[in-house]
C-alpha positions in Angstrom: 0.0 0.0 0.0 1.4 3.3 -1.1 0.1 6.6 0.6 1.0 10.0 -0.9 1.3 12.9 1.8 0.3 16.1 0.2 -0.6 19.7 1.2 0.3 23.3 0.7 3.7 24.4 1.7 4.3 24.8 5.4 1.2 23.0 6.6 3.3 20.4 8.5 3.4 17.8 5.8 7.2 17.0 5.9 7.2 17.2 9.7 4.5 14.6 9.7 6.2 12.4 7.2 9.5 12.6 9.2 7.7 11.7 12.4 5.9 8.7 11.1 8.7 7.2 8.9 11.8 8.6 10.9 13.2 9.0 7.4 14.7 12.4 8.0 13.1 14.3 5.0 14.2 17.9 5.1 11.6 20.2 6.8 12.0 23.9 6.8 9.8 27.2 7.0 9.8 28.1 3.3 8.0 26.8 0.2 9.2 23.8 -2.0 11.6 22.5 0.7 10.5 19.0 -0.6 11.3 18.9 -4.3 11.8 15.1 -5.0 9.4 12.9 -3.2 10.8 11.2 0.1 9.8 7.7 0.6 9.5 5.8 4.0 8.2 2.4 4.7 6.5 2.0 8.1 5.6 -1.4 9.7 2.0 -1.7 10.6 1.7 -2.6 14.4 -0.3 -5.7 15.1 -0.3 -6.9 18.7 -1.8 -10.3 17.5 1.6 -11.2 16.1 3.3 -10.9 19.5 0.9 -13.4 21.1 1.3 -15.8 18.1 5.0 -15.6 18.5 4.7 -16.9 22.1 2.3 -19.6 21.1 4.3 -20.9 18.3 7.8 -20.0 19.8 8.5 -18.5 16.6 12.0 -17.1 15.7 10.7 -13.8 14.3 7.8 -11.4 13.5 7.2 -10.0 10.0 4.7 -7.2 10.0 3.0 -5.9 6.9 4.0 -2.5 5.7 2.8 0.9 4.3 4.9 3.0 2.1 4.6 6.8 2.6 5.5 9.2 -0.1 6.2 12.9 0.8 5.3 14.8 -2.3 6.3 18.4 -3.0 4.1 21.2 -1.7 1.4 22.3 -4.1 0.4 25.8 -5.0 -2.4 27.4 -7.1 -1.6 26.9 -10.8 0.1 23.6 -10.4 -2.0 22.0 -13.1 -0.5 24.6 -15.5 3.1 24.0 -14.2 3.2 26.6 -11.4 5.7 25.8 -8.7 6.6 22.2 -9.0 3.2 21.3 -10.3 3.9 18.9 -13.1 6.3 17.0 -10.8 3.6 16.9 -8.0 0.9 15.6 -10.3 3.1 12.8 -11.8 4.2 11.7 -8.3 0.6 11.6 -6.8 -0.6 9.6 -9.7 1.3 6.6 -8.4 -0.2 6.3 -4.9 -3.2 4.2 -3.8 -4.6 6.9 -1.6 -3.9 10.6 -0.7 -3.1 11.7 2.8 -4.0 15.4 2.6 -2.6 17.5 5.4 -4.4 20.5 6.2 -3.2 23.2 8.6 -5.7 23.9 11.5 -3.6 25.7 13.9 -2.5 29.3 14.3 1.3 30.2 14.6 2.7 33.6 13.5 6.2 32.1 13.3 5.1 29.6 10.6 4.4 31.4 7.4 1.4 30.4 5.2 1.8 30.5 1.3 -1.5 32.5 1.1 -0.8 34.8 4.0 -3.5 33.5 6.2 -5.0 30.3 7.8 -8.2 28.9 6.1 -8.5 25.1 6.0 -11.3 25.0 3.4 -9.5 27.3 1.1 -6.4 25.2 1.4 -8.4 21.9 0.6 -10.1 23.7 -2.4 -6.8 24.8 -3.9 -5.4 21.4 -4.0 -8.5 19.7 -5.1 -9.1 22.2 -7.9 -5.6 21.5 -9.2 -6.3 17.9 -9.3 -9.7 18.5 -11.1 -8.0 20.8 -13.7 -5.5 18.1 -14.4 -8.1 15.5 -14.7 -10.2 17.6 -17.1 -7.3 17.8 -19.6 -6.9 14.0 -19.6 -10.5 13.6 -19.9 -10.9 15.9 -22.8 -8.4 14.0 -24.8 -10.0 10.6 -23.8 -13.5 11.9 -24.9 -12.2 13.2 -28.2 -10.5 9.8 -28.9 -13.6 7.8 -27.8 -15.9 10.0 -30.0 -13.8 9.5 -32.9 -13.6 5.6 -32.4 -17.4 5.5 -31.8 -18.0 6.1 -35.6 -16.5 2.6 -36.2 -17.5 1.0 -33.0 -21.0 1.8 -31.6 -20.4 -0.4 -28.5 -18.3 2.6 -27.1 -21.5 4.7 -26.6 -21.7 3.5 -22.9 -18.1 4.4 -22.3 -18.6 7.8 -23.8 -21.7 8.3 -21.5 -19.7 7.7 -18.6 -16.9 9.9 -19.6 -19.3 12.8 -20.2 -20.8 12.2 -16.8 -17.4 12.4 -15.2 -16.6 15.6 -17.1 -19.9 17.1 -15.9 -18.9 16.3 -12.3 -15.5 18.0 -12.8 -16.9 21.0 -14.5 -19.1 21.5 -11.4 -15.9 21.8 -9.2 -16.5 18.4 -7.6 -14.0 15.5 -7.2 -14.7 12.3 -9.0 -14.7 10.4 -5.8 -18.0 12.1 -4.8 -19.9 10.3 -7.7 -22.4 7.6 -7.3 -21.4 4.9 -9.7 -22.0 1.2 -10.1 -19.0 -1.2 -9.5 -18.5 -1.8 -13.2 -18.5 2.0 -13.9 -16.1 2.6 -11.0 -13.8 -0.1 -12.3 -13.7 1.8 -15.8 -13.3 5.2 -14.1 -10.4 3.9 -11.9 -8.7 2.5 -15.0 -8.4 6.1 -16.3 -6.0 6.9 -13.3 -7.6 10.3 -12.7 -6.4 12.1 -9.6 -9.6 13.2 -8.1 -11.0 9.7 -8.0 -8.3 8.6 -5.5 -9.5 8.1 -2.0 -8.4 10.8 0.6 -7.8 11.0 4.3 -7.7 14.6 5.3 -5.2 15.0 8.2 -6.1 18.1 10.4 -2.8 19.2 11.9 -3.7 20.9 15.1 -1.9 22.4 18.0 -1.1 20.3 21.1 -4.1 22.0 23.0 -6.6 20.7 20.4 -5.4 17.1 20.5 -7.0 15.7 23.7 -10.5 16.3 22.4 -9.7 15.2 18.9 -10.2 18.7 17.7 -13.8 18.8 18.7 -13.6 22.7 19.7 -11.5 23.6 16.6 -13.6 25.4 14.1 -11.2 24.7 11.3 -11.3 20.9 12.2 -15.2 21.0 12.2 -15.0 22.6 8.6 -12.7 19.9 7.4 -14.9 17.1 8.9 -18.1 18.6 7.3 -16.4 18.8 3.9 -14.9 15.3 4.1 -18.5 13.9 4.8 -19.7 15.3 1.4 -17.2 13.1 -0.5 -17.1 10.1 1.9 -13.4 10.8 2.9 -11.9 10.1 6.2 -10.5 12.7 8.7 -7.7 12.1 11.3 -6.6 14.7 13.7 -2.9 14.8 14.4 -0.4 17.2 15.9 2.6 16.8 13.7 4.8 18.3 16.3 3.7 15.8 18.9 4.2 13.0 16.5 7.9 14.3 15.9 8.4 14.2 19.7 6.9 10.7 20.0 9.3 9.5 17.1 12.4 10.5 19.2 11.4 8.0 22.0 13.2 4.8 21.8 11.0 2.2 23.5 7.3 1.4 23.1 6.9 1.9 26.8 8.2 5.4 26.7 5.8 6.2 23.9 2.8 4.9 25.7 3.7 6.8 28.8 4.2 10.0 26.9 0.7 9.4 25.1 -0.8 8.8 28.6 0.4 12.2 29.8 -1.3 13.9 26.9 -4.5 11.9 27.6 -4.2 9.9 24.3 -4.8 6.2 23.9 -2.9 6.0 20.5 -0.5 8.0 18.3 -1.5 9.9 15.2 0.4 7.2 13.1 -1.8 4.4 14.6 -4.9 6.5 13.8 -3.7 7.0 10.3 -3.0 3.4 9.6 -6.4 2.4 10.9 -8.0 5.0 8.8 -6.1 4.0 5.6 -7.1 0.4 6.1 -10.8 1.3 6.6 -10.7 3.8 3.6 -9.1 1.2 1.2 -11.1 -1.7 2.5 -8.2 -3.7 3.7 -7.7 -6.6 6.3 -5.0 -8.7 7.4 -4.8 -12.5 7.7 -2.1 -14.2 9.7 0.3 -17.2 9.2 2.2 -18.7 12.0 4.9 -21.3 12.6 8.3 -22.0 14.1 10.2 -20.0 11.6 8.0 -16.8 11.7 4.6 -15.2 12.4 3.4 -12.9 9.8 0.6 -10.5 8.8 -0.6 -10.3 5.2 -2.7 -7.4 3.8 -5.5 -8.2 1.4 -8.7 -6.6 0.2 -11.8 -7.3 2.2 -13.8 -9.9 0.2 -10.6 -11.8 -1.0 -11.2 -15.6 -1.4 -8.8 -18.1 0.1 -6.8 -19.1 -3.1 -6.1 -15.3 -4.0 -5.2 -14.7 -0.3 -2.7 -17.5 -0.6 -1.5 -16.0 -3.8 -0.2 -13.0 -1.6 2.3 -15.4 -0.1 3.3 -17.3 -3.2 1.7 -17.7 -6.7 2.1 -21.5 -6.3 -0.3 -21.5 -3.5 -3.1 -19.8 -5.5 -2.3 -22.1 -8.6 -2.3 -25.4 -6.7 -4.7 -24.5 -3.9 -6.5 -27.4 -2.3 -7.9 -26.3 1.2 -7.1 -23.6 3.7 -6.9 -24.7 7.4 -8.5 -21.8 9.1 -9.1 -20.6 12.7 -10.2 -17.3 14.1 -7.3 -15.6 16.0 -9.5 -15.0 19.2 -10.5 -18.7 19.2 -6.9 -19.9 18.9 -5.6 -17.6 21.7 -8.5 -18.5 24.0 -7.8 -22.3 23.8 -3.9 -21.9 23.9 -2.9 -24.4 21.2 -4.0 -25.4 17.8 -4.5 -29.0 18.9 -6.8 -27.8 21.8 -8.8 -25.8 19.3 -9.1 -28.8 16.8 -10.5 -30.8 19.7 -13.3 -28.2 20.1 -13.9 -28.3 16.4 -12.8 -24.8 15.9 -10.4 -25.4 13.1 -12.1 -25.5 9.7 -11.0 -26.6 6.2 -12.2 -24.0 3.8 -12.4 -24.3 -0.1 -11.9 -22.2 -3.0 -15.0 -20.0 -2.3 -14.1 -19.0 1.4 -13.9 -15.3 1.9 -11.0 -14.7 4.3 -11.7 -12.7 7.4 -9.6 -10.2 9.4 -7.6 -12.1 12.0 -7.9 -15.6 10.4 -4.8 -17.7 11.2 -4.4 -19.9 8.1 -2.3 -22.8 7.0 -2.6 -23.2 3.2 -2.6 -26.7 1.6 -1.6 -26.9 -2.1 -0.1 -29.0 -4.7 1.8 -27.9 -7.9 
């Protein structure tokens, strides 16, 4: 999973990236500090793996991971090449979802590219640039399809969808706000248009607004109301606090620090949960003497395709999946005890894998 972190210059984008990836991207109080995208890979914390390691006496834990890409700060006119616009747009095209950092704090020491703080204006600036870029691509596709329609009348349905998408963009709305059938969505996503990508809006607040999750911050309220109109997610984070957390060495120190702030989880934890929910992802688990491991799949994936995440041979030669729910396994202490209770199942090709399933695949090639 690749998430692109975007935002106007000086909204806390690179500070947040540094904190959650500890990758050391340059962060400074001037526009375009980030020119080439910085990339950091973050392990997804999963406490279930620790318990499985103890249960199986495994040698190591392998967590699933998320790749974060810190993309250059955007300004008005990017779709026409202003600032680092063309570079920004090509980089954002490669990600699965957009993490859009929005400044929701006042600080006279940190300049704003537009001279004042306005969360909705900032969101609109970036969204409109993505829409303008999409319209250029769409106009070319419509012209091409219209020409091809003369020889192939079956393309009329495709052209109708393209015109429907164009009308949405001309109305100043992102494609992700559209209500389309699954088949139409599959076609629209194949166009790789920027405003069709799912978005998590990260409201970057001051430390004072963190304990109540920004409930009393008017800018955060505005971001939440806007996000609801396009079925996007909102996560409230203080990038500066995340930076302080990242400097702590042990998990115990991090938990103690969070407790002093009245928090139960870090901003990174909230961001990971939100991204899984937004993209419809779950994790299944494998366990043995060598390692315990989490594997990320789309919710609704069937057993053979889940096995294919581990190795293509498993999907090709799939026979059965020996499956038990994580909670049931932990409750009974061993796989043999769970089997005695009839909790271990042999599932076939049509079984839809559930989050937390502990699976041993049986296959033959």
